[in-house]
C-alpha positions as CSV (number, residue, x, y, z in Angstrom):
1,M,0.0,0.0,0.0
2,S,2.8,2.5,1.0
3,N,4.7,1.7,-2.2
4,D,1.6,2.2,-4.3
5,L,0.9,5.5,-2.6
6,N,4.4,6.7,-3.0
7,A,4.4,5.9,-6.7
8,A,1.0,7.6,-7.0
9,V,2.2,10.7,-5.2
10,G,5.2,10.9,-7.5
11,F,2.8,10.6,-10.5
12,E,0.6,13.5,-9.1
13,W,3.7,15.6,-8.3
14,S,4.9,15.3,-11.9
15,K,1.5,16.7,-13.1
16,V,1.8,19.6,-10.8
17,R,5.3,20.5,-12.0
18,T,4.6,20.1,-15.7
19,L,1.1,21.6,-16.1
20,R,1.6,25.4,-16.6
21,S,-1.9,26.3,-15.4
22,M,-1.2,24.9,-11.9
23,S,2.2,26.5,-11.7
24,W,0.8,29.9,-12.7
25,S,-2.0,29.6,-10.2
26,L,0.6,29.2,-7.4
27,V,2.6,32.1,-8.8
28,L,-0.6,34.2,-8.9
29,C,-1.2,33.4,-5.2
30,I,2.3,34.6,-4.2
31,V,2.3,37.7,-6.4
32,L,-1.2,38.9,-5.4
33,S,-0.4,38.3,-1.7
34,L,2.8,40.3,-1.7
35,A,1.6,43.1,-4.0
36,F,-1.6,43.7,-2.0
37,A,0.2,43.4,1.3
38,V,2.6,46.2,0.3
39,L,-0.3,48.3,-1.0
40,T,-2.2,47.8,2.3
41,G,0.8,48.8,4.4
42,V,1.4,52.0,2.4
43,V,-2.3,53.0,2.6
44,V,-2.4,52.4,6.4
45,Q,0.8,54.4,6.9
46,H,-0.5,57.3,4.9
47,Q,-3.9,57.2,6.5
48,Y,-2.6,57.3,10.1
49,A,0.6,59.4,9.5
50,H,-0.7,62.4,11.4
51,K,-3.3,60.8,13.6
52,P,-3.6,57.7,15.8
53,A,-5.6,54.7,14.4
54,P,-9.0,54.2,16.0
55,S,-9.3,51.5,18.6
56,S,-11.2,49.3,16.1
57,F,-8.2,49.1,13.8
58,D,-6.7,45.6,13.7
59,P,-3.1,45.5,12.5
60,I,-3.2,41.6,12.3
61,S,-6.2,41.6,10.0
62,A,-4.8,44.4,7.9
63,G,-1.5,42.4,7.6
64,F,-3.5,39.5,6.0
65,S,-5.2,41.6,3.4
66,G,-2.8,40.4,0.7
67,L,-3.3,36.7,1.7
68,R,-7.0,37.1,1.4
69,L,-6.6,38.1,-2.3
70,G,-3.9,35.6,-3.0
71,L,-6.2,32.9,-1.8
72,V,-7.8,33.1,-5.2
73,G,-4.7,31.5,-6.7
74,L,-4.8,28.6,-4.2
75,V,-8.5,27.9,-4.8
76,V,-7.8,27.9,-8.6
77,F,-4.9,25.5,-8.0
78,G,-7.0,23.1,-5.9
79,V,-9.7,23.0,-8.6
80,L,-7.2,22.4,-11.4
81,V,-5.4,19.6,-9.6
82,V,-8.6,17.7,-10.0
83,T,-10.5,19.0,-13.0
84,S,-7.5,19.3,-15.4
85,E,-7.6,15.6,-16.0
86,Y,-11.4,15.5,-16.6
87,S,-11.3,18.4,-19.1
88,S,-8.3,16.8,-21.0
89,G,-9.7,13.2,-20.8
90,T,-6.5,11.9,-19.2
91,I,-8.4,10.8,-16.2
92,R,-8.9,7.4,-17.9
93,S,-5.2,6.8,-18.3
94,S,-4.5,8.1,-14.8
95,L,-7.0,5.6,-13.3
96,A,-5.5,2.9,-15.5
97,A,-2.1,3.7,-14.1
98,V,-3.4,3.8,-10.5
99,P,-6.4,1.5,-10.6
100,R,-7.1,1.6,-6.8
101,R,-9.2,4.7,-6.5
102,G,-8.6,5.1,-2.8
103,V,-4.8,5.3,-3.5
104,F,-5.4,7.6,-6.5
105,Y,-7.6,9.9,-4.4
106,A,-5.3,9.9,-1.4
107,A,-2.3,10.8,-3.6
108,K,-4.1,13.6,-5.3
109,M,-5.2,15.1,-2.0
110,L,-1.8,14.6,-0.4
111,T,0.0,16.3,-3.3
112,G,-2.5,19.1,-3.5
113,G,-2.6,19.6,0.2
114,L,1.2,19.6,0.8
115,T,1.8,21.9,-2.1
116,A,-0.9,24.3,-0.8
117,L,0.7,24.1,2.7
118,A,4.1,25.0,1.4
119,V,2.8,27.9,-0.8
120,S,0.4,29.2,1.8
121,S,3.2,29.2,4.4
122,A,5.4,31.3,2.2
123,A,2.6,33.6,1.2
124,A,1.2,34.1,4.6
125,V,4.4,34.8,6.4
126,T,6.1,36.9,3.7
127,S,3.0,39.0,2.9
128,F,2.2,39.6,6.6
129,L,5.8,40.8,7.3
130,L,5.8,43.0,4.2
131,A,2.5,44.6,5.3
132,Q,3.8,45.3,8.8
133,A,7.1,46.6,7.4
134,T,5.3,49.2,5.4
135,M,2.5,50.0,7.9
136,G,4.6,52.4,10.0
137,D,3.7,53.1,13.6
138,E,0.5,50.9,13.5
139,S,2.4,47.7,12.8
140,V,3.0,44.8,15.0
141,S,5.9,42.4,15.3
142,I,5.9,38.6,15.1
143,T,6.6,38.5,18.8
144,D,3.6,40.5,19.8
145,G,0.7,38.7,21.4
146,G,-1.6,36.8,19.1
147,V,0.6,37.3,16.0
148,L,2.3,33.8,15.8
149,P,-1.0,31.9,16.4
150,A,-2.7,34.0,13.8
151,L,0.1,33.1,11.3
152,I,-0.2,29.4,12.0
153,G,-4.0,29.7,11.8
154,A,-3.7,31.5,8.4
155,V,-1.6,28.7,6.9
156,L,-4.1,26.1,8.1
157,Y,-7.0,28.2,6.9
158,T,-5.7,28.6,3.3
159,T,-4.5,25.0,3.1
160,M,-7.9,23.6,4.3
161,L,-9.8,25.9,1.8
162,C,-7.7,24.5,-1.0
163,L,-8.5,20.9,0.2
164,F,-12.1,21.8,0.4
165,S,-12.1,23.1,-3.1
166,M,-10.5,19.9,-4.3
167,G,-13.2,17.8,-2.8
168,V,-15.9,20.0,-4.4
169,A,-14.0,19.7,-7.7
170,V,-14.1,15.9,-7.6
171,L,-17.9,16.1,-7.1
172,L,-18.5,18.5,-10.0
173,R,-15.7,17.4,-12.3
174,S,-15.6,20.8,-14.1
175,S,-13.2,23.7,-13.8
176,A,-15.7,26.3,-15.0
177,I,-18.6,25.1,-12.8
178,T,-16.5,24.6,-9.7
179,M,-14.7,28.0,-9.9
180,G,-18.0,29.6,-10.9
181,I,-19.4,28.5,-7.6
182,L,-16.5,28.7,-5.2
183,V,-14.8,32.0,-6.3
184,P,-18.0,34.1,-5.9
185,L,-18.9,32.3,-2.8
186,F,-15.6,32.8,-1.0
187,F,-14.9,36.4,-2.2
188,T,-18.3,38.0,-2.5
189,V,-21.4,36.1,-1.7
190,S,-20.5,34.8,1.8
191,T,-19.6,38.3,3.0
192,I,-22.9,39.7,1.7
193,L,-24.8,36.9,3.4
194,T,-23.2,37.6,6.8
195,N,-24.6,41.2,6.6
196,I,-28.2,40.2,6.0
197,P,-30.4,40.1,9.1
198,G,-31.7,36.7,9.8
199,V,-29.2,35.0,7.5
200,G,-25.9,36.4,8.9
201,K,-25.8,34.1,12.0
202,V,-26.0,31.0,9.7
203,A,-23.6,32.4,7.1
204,Q,-20.9,32.7,9.8
205,F,-20.6,28.9,9.5
206,L,-19.8,28.9,5.8
207,P,-16.2,27.5,5.3
208,D,-14.5,30.7,4.4
209,Q,-16.2,32.9,6.9
210,A,-15.7,30.5,9.8
211,G,-12.1,29.7,9.1
212,G,-11.3,33.3,8.2
213,L,-11.8,34.4,11.8
214,V,-8.3,33.3,12.5
215,L,-7.1,36.3,10.5
216,Y,-8.3,38.7,13.1
217,R,-6.9,39.7,16.5
218,H,-10.4,39.5,17.9
219,A,-13.5,38.1,16.1
220,P,-15.7,40.8,14.6
221,E,-18.7,42.0,16.6
222,G,-21.7,39.7,16.2
223,Y,-19.8,36.5,15.5
224,V,-20.6,33.5,17.6
225,L,-17.4,31.7,16.7
226,N,-13.8,32.6,17.6
227,A,-10.6,31.9,15.7
228,W,-10.1,28.3,16.7
229,S,-13.7,27.2,16.8
230,G,-14.0,28.7,13.3
231,L,-11.1,26.6,12.1
232,A,-12.7,23.6,13.6
233,V,-15.9,24.4,11.6
234,L,-13.7,24.7,8.5
235,A,-12.0,21.4,9.3
236,V,-15.5,19.7,9.4
237,W,-16.4,21.3,6.1
238,T,-13.1,20.1,4.6
239,A,-13.5,16.5,5.9
240,C,-17.0,16.4,4.5
241,S,-16.0,17.7,1.1
242,A,-13.1,15.2,1.0
243,A,-15.3,12.3,2.0
244,A,-18.0,13.3,-0.6
245,G,-15.4,13.5,-3.3
246,Y,-14.0,10.1,-2.5
247,L,-17.5,8.5,-2.6
248,A,-18.2,10.2,-5.9
249,L,-14.9,9.0,-7.3
250,R,-15.6,5.4,-6.2
251,R,-19.1,5.2,-7.6
252,R,-18.7,7.0,-10.9
253,D,-17.1,5.9,-14.1
254,A,-14.1,8.0,-15.3
């Protein structure tokens, strides 16, 4: 089993390295994270150059502004890891090479998850430090209270959202449909829903909203979750998505 899994992971890793669309999505994650982090820092420094920031200002949340945008690249990467084979028709040859679907699925999730973990670690730490370096007097250091846990949480958050996206992609088997659902949901719709009376309390439990609480020093007013309970909710979403994807892969033909 372990030899089969190792071979399958090597097979998946070769796809990640050779398919340009996947590589460019990871580059997009890094570039967007760093560029928007610097922009955020410069804006904050200019805005509060001659007056103190209000008590509501959260330098930790501001430091993750770039990562929030860069997350688009990781979501795209997670979707492409799965759907690129369905769109190209190579899924049949892949399953012929790795006929045990449990091994095939585990290798794909491991490869995508570990790649996302490495890229999100680099993006989260570097973009956060860049934002703080350009933020001026309102910045925080990595040794300040709450900063290191937030950085660790940010890496877990982005990695789990990538894995969640992979599970959904296995269910839908289409890049366009999966991205057409997840990108608006994560970056527009869920935020709107949290601000609608009567719906907001429920929308707080959506995967991106719940997990994203780790990017704040303190949870925004009105939220019933905190950083770590929010990550736990995201972990449940991710586990359910991964399980649903596995069941769909087992029961469907290629």
